[in-house]
C-alpha positions, 0 to 999 in steps of 0.5 A: 334866049329861047323862043320855045314859049311865046307866052307864060305856060303856053302849051297849046302849040309845041311838039310835046303837045302834038305828041300828047294829042296823038295819045288821047283816047278816041272818046276823049278826043271827040269831047275835046273836039266839041269843046274846041268847036264851041269855045273861043280859042285862047292861049293857056286855055282852049284847046284843052288837054283832057276832060275831067269827069270828077274830082275829090280831095287832092286829085281829079279823074279824067273821062277815061278814069285816070287819077291825076294829083292836082298841084295846080288847081288854079289855086282854088283848092286850099281845102281840096276838091268836093270837101264834104263840109263845103258841099253840105253847107252849100246844099243846105243854103240852096234849100233856104236862100240862093240869091240876095236881091240888091239893096237887101242883105242876108245873115251869111254875107254879114257873117262872112264880112265879120269873120274876114275882119276877125282874121285880118290884122290891124283895122282891115275891117271893111269888106266888099265881095266880088265875083272875081279877083279882077273885080276886086282889083278894080274896086281897090283902084277906084277906092284909092282914087276916091281916098287920095284924089290921085289917079296914077298907079304904081305896080310891077312888070311881070305881075298878074292882077287879073284879065280885065282891062284895068287889071291888065293895065296895072298888071305886067305880063306881056302875054296879057297886054299884047294886041290890046292897044291903049290901056289905063293911062298913067299906070307906072311900072317897076322892074319886078323882084327877082330872087334868082337871075337879074332882070338884065345883064348887070342888074343887082338882085338886091330889092333894097335898091328897088325900094330906093327907086320907088322912093324916087318915083314917088317924089317925082310923080306926086299924082300916084294914089295906089301901089298894087303889088303881089305880096309874093309873086305866086306864078314863079314864087318871087319873094320880096325881102323884109327890108323892101316890104317895110320900106314901101309901107313907110313910103306909101304912108309918107306920100299918101299912096294906098298900098294894095296887096294882091293876095288872090292866090297866097291868102287863106293859109297858103303860106302858113298864115291867113295872109302872106303879108303877116310874114313881113310885119306890115299891114296894107291899106287894102288886101285882095282875096280870091281863088280859094275863098270859094272852096273850089266851088263858087267864084268868090273874091273879096276886097278888105280895106282899112276902115278909114277908107270907108268914104265912097258912100256917094259912088258905086265902086263894087256894084255887082249882082252877086255882091252879097251872095248867100251861097258864095258867102256860105262856101267861104265860111265853110273854108274858114271853118275847115282851115281852123278845125283841121288846123291847116295853118299849123300843118302847112309849115310841117309839109313845107319842110318835107317838100323842101327837103325832098326837092333839095335832095333832087337838086343835088342829084339833078343839075337841071334844077337851078333854083328852089323858092318857096313859102308855105305850100307854094314852091317854084322849081326853076329848070336851067340848062347850066347852073353857071349861066342860069340859061332857062331850060324851057324845052326840058321843062315842058318835057318834064311837065308832060312826063308828069301828066302821064304819071298822074301829076298836074302842075303849072308851068310858068315863065317857060321853065319854072315848075310851080307846085301848089297842092291843097293844104290838107293833102295827105302825106301819101298823095304828097309823096306820090306827087313828088315821086312822079316829079323825081321820076320825070327829072330822072328821065330828062337827065338820062335823055341829056346824058344819052344825047351828050354821049351821042 
């Protein structure tokens, strides 16, 4: 097993990062040094790669004027950057009301809650707004305790639900748990869903067996009150089966466990539906939204809960300063309007087909690609040293990433060897093709290096 990466997507320390640092122009290097001086250092973040000066649509522009297509965007850019409708609506709102004091409400917050209830299936009609998805996860866990009287949780290893201590506790990424000491007690974890390689030698890939394991656990652990799961594991795009999702919905109902879908990344049209769970024909007790809800401008998240769970009147479960932000609500309403008016839910499947066809063609040409997984405009391209063994190609993946950055394409590198592509839903065909061409060229260069090495 390669030790190339010590943490998910960590590019702070590697030979490729050193080469990148040496190529940075002097003026940019000085700004990065200042950033490094005043911000706490942490993996996946500081030190930074470059300096962004402005952004527009599908791309951002560096301090040195380079245009970079952003197929990462921290998944906040469903409607792109600086969308004129979002920006103008927020300017107008700033002129009228920028903050709503606690114990008071405002028209924009109420309108947002109503719109979210309208787009959500079933009786997910109750909303709480939060400044981050981590906070929304915390609210969901509290509400599950109140509703069931049970305090244990069930979740999956390798999942990500946020960086706060309670979210890290139910999350399953080792990277965020290391050096933390004791976390939330009685957070029980399952093996993750894996669509490509087994979790360990001899493990079965069929997640129906995992559903049976969930049933066994719920029969033994009668104090479990919440099962929180990413509807689709967005980081490396792991897709549960229809049978698995329907079985866990049935089990949670039978055992009085509140089913919480974390759709921080995949809601708001990312998969071609308002919510990813709509593809599975199940409805959770609660769903978490975030990222794109703020229009790539304002930090916004929301918890949508079944109306039967509105039973926490004597407890504060989401007592946040900006819990009814008129400014954040305005940004979110603009996003909903754009998705509807630009018919992005209809557009996503068409773009998905195009990207799938292009990546499939690349896979036929480049043995480095071991697997392609996707739903809507969320793609994972898994790179391997050998398709027969599925050995991860971590070093090659990082080489491809830096090559793409040089060519003007940014994306997330996950699990060391998985290229995750997450472009805006309203990306132009021209920009989409330009990004895919940059990836194709980088893969070709990697293939050429491998052939030269083998010949040598």
